[in-house]
C-alpha positions in Angstrom: -10.0 33.7 6.8 -10.9 30.1 7.2 -7.9 27.9 7.8 -8.4 24.3 6.8 -6.5 21.1 7.5 -9.2 18.9 6.0 -7.9 15.4 5.4 -4.4 16.1 6.7 -2.7 14.1 9.4 -0.1 15.3 12.0 2.3 13.9 14.5 3.1 16.2 17.5 5.9 15.5 20.0 5.4 16.7 23.5 1.7 16.4 22.7 0.2 15.5 26.0 0.2 18.9 27.6 0.6 22.6 27.0 1.4 23.8 23.4 1.4 20.3 22.0 -2.1 19.5 23.2 -3.3 22.9 22.1 -2.0 22.3 18.6 -3.6 18.9 18.4 -6.9 20.3 19.4 -6.6 23.2 16.9 -5.7 20.8 14.1 -8.7 18.6 14.7 -11.0 21.6 14.9 -9.6 22.7 11.5 -10.6 19.4 9.9 -7.5 17.2 10.4 -8.3 13.6 9.7 -6.1 12.5 12.6 -3.3 13.5 15.0 -0.8 11.4 16.8 0.5 12.8 20.1 3.8 11.6 21.4 5.1 11.9 25.0 7.1 9.9 27.5 4.4 9.2 30.1 1.3 7.1 29.4 -0.9 8.7 32.1 -0.9 12.2 30.7 -1.2 10.9 27.2 -4.4 9.0 28.2 -5.8 12.1 29.7 -5.0 14.2 26.6 -6.5 11.5 24.3 -9.7 11.5 26.3 -9.9 15.3 26.0 -9.3 15.2 22.2 -11.6 12.2 21.7 -14.4 14.2 23.4 -14.3 16.7 20.5 -15.8 13.9 18.3 -13.6 14.9 15.4 -10.7 13.1 13.7 -8.8 10.1 14.9 -6.4 10.4 17.9 -3.4 8.2 18.6 -1.5 8.5 21.9 1.9 7.0 21.8 4.3 6.7 24.7 7.9 6.9 23.6 11.2 8.5 24.5 12.1 10.6 21.5 15.5 11.5 23.0 16.5 8.1 21.5 16.4 6.8 17.9 14.5 3.8 19.1 11.9 6.0 20.7 11.5 8.2 17.6 11.1 5.1 15.5 8.4 3.8 17.9 6.5 7.0 17.7 6.7 7.2 13.9 5.7 3.6 13.5 2.8 4.0 15.9 1.6 7.2 14.1 1.8 5.5 10.7 -0.1 2.4 12.0 -2.9 4.6 13.3 -3.1 7.3 10.6 -1.7 5.6 7.5 0.3 8.7 6.5 2.0 11.7 8.0 1.5 15.1 6.4 2.6 17.4 9.2 5.4 17.0 11.7 5.5 19.3 14.8 8.7 19.0 16.7 7.5 20.4 20.0 9.1 18.3 22.8 11.6 20.0 25.0 12.3 21.7 28.3 14.1 24.8 29.5 17.4 23.8 30.9 19.9 26.6 31.6 22.8 27.4 33.9 26.3 28.8 34.2 28.4 27.5 31.4 31.1 26.0 33.6 28.5 23.9 35.4 27.2 22.2 32.3 28.6 18.7 31.9 29.0 16.7 28.7 26.1 14.6 29.8 23.8 17.6 30.1 24.8 18.9 26.7 24.2 15.6 25.1 20.8 15.1 26.8 19.7 18.5 25.5 20.9 17.9 22.0 19.2 14.5 21.9 15.9 15.8 23.1 15.7 19.1 21.2 17.8 18.7 18.1 18.3 15.0 17.2 14.7 14.1 17.9 13.7 16.7 15.3 16.3 15.5 12.9 15.2 11.9 13.2 11.5 12.4 13.0 11.7 14.7 10.1 14.0 12.3 8.3 11.6 9.4 8.8 8.6 11.4 7.4 10.5 13.2 4.6 10.4 10.5 1.9 6.6 10.2 2.0 6.2 14.0 1.9 8.5 14.1 -1.1 6.5 11.4 -2.8 3.2 13.2 -2.3 4.7 16.6 -3.1 3.2 18.0 0.1 4.4 18.3 3.7 4.9 20.6 6.6 7.5 20.6 9.4 7.1 23.0 12.3 10.0 23.3 14.8 8.9 24.8 18.1 11.9 26.7 19.5 12.2 29.7 21.8 13.3 33.3 21.4 16.7 32.4 23.0 17.6 30.9 19.6 17.8 34.4 18.2 18.7 36.3 21.3 20.8 34.0 23.6 21.7 35.3 27.0 24.3 34.6 29.6 23.5 31.5 31.6 21.3 30.4 28.7 23.1 27.2 27.7 22.4 24.5 26.8 18.9 25.5 25.8 19.7 28.6 23.8 22.4 26.8 21.9 20.4 23.8 21.0 17.4 26.0 20.0 19.7 28.0 17.7 20.8 24.8 16.1 17.1 24.0 15.6 16.7 27.3 13.8 19.6 26.4 11.4 18.0 23.0 10.8 14.8 24.8 9.9 16.5 26.9 7.2 18.4 23.9 5.8 15.3 21.7 5.5 13.3 24.6 4.0 15.7 24.9 1.2 15.8 21.2 0.5 12.0 20.7 0.9 10.7 23.6 -1.2 11.2 21.9 -4.6 9.1 19.0 -3.3 6.2 21.0 -1.7 7.6 20.6 1.8 7.5 23.8 3.9 9.5 24.1 7.0 9.2 26.8 9.6 10.1 27.5 13.2 7.9 29.1 15.9 9.9 30.8 18.7 8.1 30.8 22.0 8.2 33.6 24.5 6.2 33.5 27.7 3.1 31.3 27.2 0.9 30.1 30.0 1.8 26.4 30.0 2.4 23.6 32.5 6.2 24.3 32.3 5.7 27.8 33.8 3.4 26.4 36.5 5.9 23.6 37.3 8.7 26.1 37.6 6.7 28.2 40.1 5.7 25.1 42.1 9.3 24.0 42.4 10.3 27.4 43.9 7.4 27.3 46.3 8.4 23.8 47.4 11.9 25.1 48.2 10.3 27.6 50.5 10.3 30.7 48.4 7.3 32.9 49.1 6.7 34.0 45.5 3.5 34.4 43.5 3.0 33.0 40.0 3.0 36.6 38.7 6.3 37.4 40.4 7.8 34.2 39.0 6.7 35.2 35.5 8.1 38.7 35.9 11.5 37.2 36.8 11.5 34.7 34.0 12.3 37.1 31.1 12.1 40.5 29.6 8.9 42.6 30.0 6.2 41.8 27.5 5.2 44.9 25.5 1.7 43.5 24.8 1.2 43.4 28.6 0.4 39.8 29.2 1.5 36.2 28.7 0.3 34.4 25.7 -2.2 31.6 25.7 -1.5 28.2 24.3 -4.5 28.4 21.9 -3.0 31.6 20.4 0.2 29.8 19.6 -1.7 26.9 18.2 -3.6 29.2 15.8 -0.3 30.3 14.2 0.9 26.7 13.9 -2.3 25.7 12.2 -1.9 28.5 9.7 1.6 27.4 8.8 0.5 23.8 8.5 -2.3 24.8 6.1 -2.5 25.6 2.4 -3.4 29.1 3.4 0.2 29.4 4.6 1.5 27.9 1.4 4.0 30.6 0.5 5.8 30.7 3.9 8.9 28.6 4.4 12.3 29.0 6.1 11.0 31.5 8.7 11.5 31.7 12.4 8.6 33.6 13.8 8.5 35.0 17.3 5.4 34.3 19.3 6.2 36.3 22.3 4.1 39.5 22.6 7.0 41.6 21.3 9.4 40.6 24.1 12.3 39.5 22.0 14.8 42.2 21.0 15.5 40.4 17.8 12.9 40.2 15.0 
């Protein structure tokens, strides 16, 4: 099946690396007219833009902003609109894995996690929503993790904020459906990304003699499919949900985890 995003435009948070960059590339290869990638640091954004520009496909805008703030979200949205003229697809992908014992999590840590993972998605979707309603077409994809369905001890604040993102997905799906706006969530399991590599590097820097494979094995449940996922595999699913070929799917939270989650 050919999946087409011909003529569509997308804004992707956390777009300079990993899953965000893989989705931007997949969207362009599927005919997207343009993508705007948002991230905090200009250097990685410039590198990502150069990589995407080398494809010789649609327009690429790289916008440095802190989407944990309303001002940062507004900057990212305004920059995307200035570059692309419209936004058809919003991918709320920014985030990090932040977990620990409940009693050690301060109000500040809770608020930081909510600002980055929940309120950023709320604010960006809210800005793009009116134009999607006007055109009777739109897509919102919220990138969460499997802890949203199967939270574990010591999994806060991430598992809690990701569960809130899943509820947001369902609410927006119900409101958007009459206007041609489809809203879905993709729940990440273990994917080979920079975040996994950084976690391993941090342990090595602390003096732990641990291989990347051992670190991965400790990170979560065994993966029935027998390997970690690749960013491009995740991007393929996001592209399908963003396309007309996925036009009868909304309000879902799909695990992309090789079967690792105990909850479907």
